[in-house]
N, C-alpha and C positions, 0 to 999 in steps of 0.2 A: 504491499500500499502507500510505501515511502516511498521507496521509489519509481512508483506511476507518479506522487505528486510533485515529484524533480528533483526531488531528492538523492538519488543515487548516482555510487561516484558510477563515471563511466571515460572519464580522461587524467591521467597523467602525467603531468612536463618534469624534462628532468633538465637542470643544468650544472655546466660548472663540472661535472668532472670531464677526465680524458682519459687515464687508468683504471678506472675503475668500468667493469662491464654490467650493464643495462641490465641484462638478466638478472644479474646479481641484486642492483639495486630492484627490479622488482619483486623477486622472490624476496629478499625485506620488506616491503614495505605490504606485500599480502592481502591483493582486496579480497582475495575467495574469502578468508577470512570477515572480514568489514566489508559489505559491498554499499556498505551506504554512508555518509554524514557526519549520521548520530552513533554509532555503530564503529566510525573510526577515532582509533587512541592515538593522536600524532604523537605523543612521548616515548607510548611502549613501541613505536616505528623509528622512531630518529633515532632509537640506542641502538635497536639489530642494523640502521645504517652505517651506526660511526662503529659498528659493532666491526664492518669488513675492512680488510687487512691494511687498503689506500685511504680511507677517507676518513678525516679527521676532527670537520665536525659538518653535519647537517640542519638544516634550517625547512618548515613543513608550511606551506602556506594553505590553508580552502579556501578556495572561492567557490563562492553559491552558485547559479547549483550544483554541480556535477562534477567539480577539476579538483585537484591539487597541484602545487608548483613545490617541487624538493628542488633546492640549491643543491650541492656537494661545492666541501673546499677541502680539496684534495691536502694529502702529507707530500713533503718535501724532503726527497732521496737523504739521505747526509752523510752515509758513510757504506762499503760495503764488509762485510763482516766476518770471516772464517772461522768458524766454527768446524774440532775434524775434518771431513774433508768435503763440509758444505762450505757454500757462501750465501748470504742474502743478504740483501739491500735494507736498510733500516735507516728509520730517518732522526730525529735527534733524541726521543725519547729515547729510546733504542729498542721502538717497534717496531718487527717482522713486516716486511712490503711485500718482499719475494724472496727465492733462492733464487737465486744468479746465474752463470757459469763463471768460475776467475778472473775474465776480462771484464765482463762486463763495467762501466762508468770508469773509466781508468786516470778521471778526474779529478776523483772522491776519496777521500782519507781511507785506505785498509787499517781491520782493525783483526784478531786474532787473540782469540782463550775468554773461556771463560767468566764473564763480567763486563766486557770490552763495550758490550753494546750501550748498554745502562749508562757508564764512565766515560765514555767519550765523549762526550758533550762539555764537560767540565774542561778535562786536555786542554782540548781546540782551543777550546775558548782560553784557556792560559798560552797556549804556540803562539795566540792570535800577535801578542806585543813580539813575539820572536817567528816572524817570514821567517827571515831564510834557514833558520833550524828545525821549520816547517813543510820548504819545499823540498827539505832532504830525504823526506822521510819515508820509508819503503814502506813501513809494516807496523803500527803500535800494537802492541802485546800485553796480552794483560796474565800477570803473572801472581796463579797462586787465588788471582779475585781479590787481590791488595795493594799490588801496586803497576808500571809498565817498564816494561825497555822499551825504547824507538831504536828497529833496525835499520837503518840507514842507508840510503842507492848507496847501491854499488860496496856496499860489505861494512861492516862496522856497527857497531849499538854503543847508548845509555842507558845504562841501568839508573830508572828515578827510583827515591825513597817511595813507603807509602807513607809518609806522612813530610808535609814543606816544598810540595812537588815548585810550586811556585820559585820557589829561594831556587831549589836543584837545578829548575828552566836557565835562569839567568847563570848560576859556575853552567850552565854545560855552553853555555850560544860564549861565552868569554874564553871559554877553550880550546870548542870547536876547528877551529883557524888551527892554529896553535899546533891541534893531536892530528888533523892531518899531514901537516908540514913535519912534523915530526914519525910519524907511520904510525902513531897511535890507535890500534884496531878497535877499541874499548876505551871508552870514561862508565867508571859505576861510582852514584853519588849515594851508597843506599845509606853510607856511615855516615851521618849530619855533624862537620864540619870535616869531613877527611875527603883527598877526591883519591879511587884507585886508577891503575890503566896498564894496558895491557900491547904491547907491542908484535905487530907481524899480524898475520893470522891464524895463528897455533888457536888452541881451543880448549880450556880450562881452569888459564892458570891467574885470572882474573875470577872469575869465580870460587877458590881455591883462596887467595888473597884476602879476597872479601870475606871468606867465610870465617880468618883468624882472625881477621878484627873484629867481628862481633855484628855482623851483619846480617840480614835478612838473608835465608838461602831459600834456594829452589830456583835459582840460575839466573841467565844476564838477561 
């Protein structure tokens, strides 16, 4: 009777989306379960749409007598995160947007390790003050879900502490140029007030010195 009176939902207008499939949005709207204006639950529908991986925000407007206007704001890719053998496109909050091939979006930062996705925005906000260093990072690897090691293009690494990252980055930037000229392969800043270095491309030497000095273990 309500549909005959002109309150049946017969039209849906979608705008704002580019990477979210129309079919996924229509499935979330689920008009079949609420075919009239009066039975349609805008709040519940918005939550279902915003649960879609690419959707950051959805707005729904009822336009009487029979139309819904749905506007989608999509999330912005921030980095490619490697976890095990898989690579994921994520946004700044760490939300997974899609599974991608390793070479997807080469201009985006590369992350690795458990916990890296949710902590990366804070690290790269600090790195914004050190653009030269940021450009040299091949992969920012989260170690033990508590600290970062920056793997550098062309080899080498900078091991950062769990706390005092901003200060450690300032020290790393001051040392980086001289370290390259001196053939230093890695810089370990895990111990407050102490800088440990490793020459050449050998493995394990720096990590051994760091452990002797009382630094956090778990690899550089």
